[in-house]
C-alpha positions in Angstrom: -1.1 16.9 15.5 2.4 17.3 14.1 3.7 16.2 17.5 1.7 13.0 17.3 2.9 12.2 13.8 6.5 12.9 14.7 6.2 10.7 17.8 4.7 8.0 15.6 7.5 8.1 13.1 10.1 8.1 15.8 8.5 5.1 17.5 8.4 3.1 14.3 12.1 3.7 13.5 13.4 3.4 17.1 11.7 0.2 18.1 13.8 -3.0 18.3 13.0 -5.6 15.7 11.5 -7.9 18.4 9.5 -5.2 20.1 5.7 -5.3 20.1 4.3 -2.3 18.3 0.7 -1.1 18.2 -0.8 1.5 15.9 -4.2 2.8 16.9 -6.9 3.3 14.3 -7.2 6.9 15.4 -3.6 7.5 14.1 -4.3 6.7 10.5 -6.4 9.7 9.5 -3.5 12.0 10.5 -1.0 9.9 8.6 -3.3 9.9 5.5 -3.5 13.7 5.7 0.2 14.1 6.1 0.8 11.8 3.1 -1.8 13.7 1.0 0.5 16.7 1.2 3.4 14.7 -0.3 1.8 13.2 -3.4 4.0 12.4 -6.4 2.9 13.1 -10.0 1.0 9.8 -9.9 -1.0 11.1 -6.9 0.5 8.6 -4.5 2.6 8.8 -1.4 3.7 6.3 1.3 5.9 5.9 4.3 7.4 2.8 5.9 6.4 2.5 9.5 8.3 -0.7 10.3 10.8 -3.1 8.8 11.2 -6.5 10.5 13.6 -8.5 8.2 11.1 -10.8 6.3 8.3 -8.2 6.3 7.6 -4.5 6.4 4.7 -2.2 7.0 3.9 0.9 4.9 1.1 3.5 5.2 0.0 4.5 1.7 -2.3 7.3 0.5 -3.6 7.6 -3.1 -5.7 10.2 -4.8 -5.5 8.5 -8.2 -5.4 5.0 -9.7 -2.2 3.0 -9.4 -0.2 1.2 -12.0 -0.6 -2.6 -12.5 2.2 -4.4 -10.5 3.6 -7.8 -9.8 5.9 -8.7 -6.9 7.8 -11.9 -7.6 9.0 -12.5 -4.1 6.6 -10.6 -1.8 3.0 -11.0 -0.9 1.0 -7.9 -0.1 -1.6 -7.6 2.6 -3.8 -4.4 2.5 -5.7 -3.0 5.5 -8.0 -0.3 4.2 -8.5 2.7 6.4 -10.2 5.4 4.2 -11.9 5.6 0.9 -13.0 3.0 -1.6 -11.3 1.5 -4.6 -11.6 -1.3 -7.1 -8.9 -4.0 -6.8 -8.1 -5.6 -10.2 -6.2 -8.8 -9.8 -5.1 -11.8 -11.9 -4.9 -11.5 -15.7 -1.9 -10.1 -17.5 0.0 -6.8 -17.0 -0.1 -4.7 -20.1 3.1 -2.9 -21.3 5.2 -4.5 -18.5 8.5 -3.1 -17.4 11.0 -4.1 -14.7 11.2 -1.3 -12.1 13.3 -3.0 -9.5 14.6 -6.5 -8.8 11.6 -8.9 -8.7 9.2 -6.0 -9.5 7.1 -5.4 -12.6 4.8 -2.5 -13.3 2.6 -1.7 -16.3 -0.2 0.4 -17.6 -3.1 -1.9 -16.8 -4.3 -5.4 -16.3 -6.1 -7.4 -19.1 -8.4 -10.2 -18.2 -8.4 -9.6 -14.4 -11.1 -9.9 -11.8 -12.6 -6.7 -10.1 -13.3 -6.5 -6.4 -14.5 -3.4 -4.6 -12.7 -2.7 -1.4 -13.5 -0.2 1.4 -12.6 0.7 5.0 -12.2 -2.3 7.3 -11.5 -4.7 4.4 -8.3 -6.8 4.4 -6.8 -8.0 1.2 -4.1 -10.7 0.7 -2.3 -10.7 -2.7 0.1 -13.6 -3.1 3.5 -13.2 -4.8 3.4 -13.3 -8.6 -0.3 -12.2 -8.8 -0.8 -9.0 -10.9 -2.8 -6.3 -9.1 -3.9 -2.7 -9.5 -6.0 -0.3 -7.6 -8.5 1.8 -9.5 -10.0 4.9 -7.8 -12.9 7.0 -8.9 -12.1 10.7 -9.5 -11.9 12.7 -6.2 -11.5 9.6 -3.9 -8.9 9.7 -1.1 -7.7 6.2 -0.3 -5.5 5.4 2.7 -4.4 1.9 3.5 -1.6 0.0 5.3 0.4 -2.6 3.4 2.2 -5.5 5.0 4.9 -6.7 2.5 5.9 -10.3 3.3 8.9 -12.0 1.8 7.9 -15.4 0.3 11.4 -16.8 -0.1 
């Protein structure tokens, strides 16, 4: 299994920007398990699997709810592989703070919409739209994010 993960990571880094890359659904459970062993204090870990100039791909694993966030110049596209969460979107970020250029994070969202998401779901979040993932206790949630520059 470690060999597969190492090969996967190498292929993602070594591929030319114009090369076609395919990730098989069977690869994601192993990636989720690997990331689960690297959780930060917010119970979150991710790894970039591709960077193509105007967009990038990350595999993300959560075992706790995320902060509210807004990306001013990037859209997010989520592809859910494992677990279930509630996506809160719209509304206003509470206790906002700049964490990087064009990035705002905060404690929660006030006045947003709630949408349950589960494996197989695809979510598009336009730039400038507040969003947050809420997980029930004990849930393991793995998803791929495509971050697309909107400038």
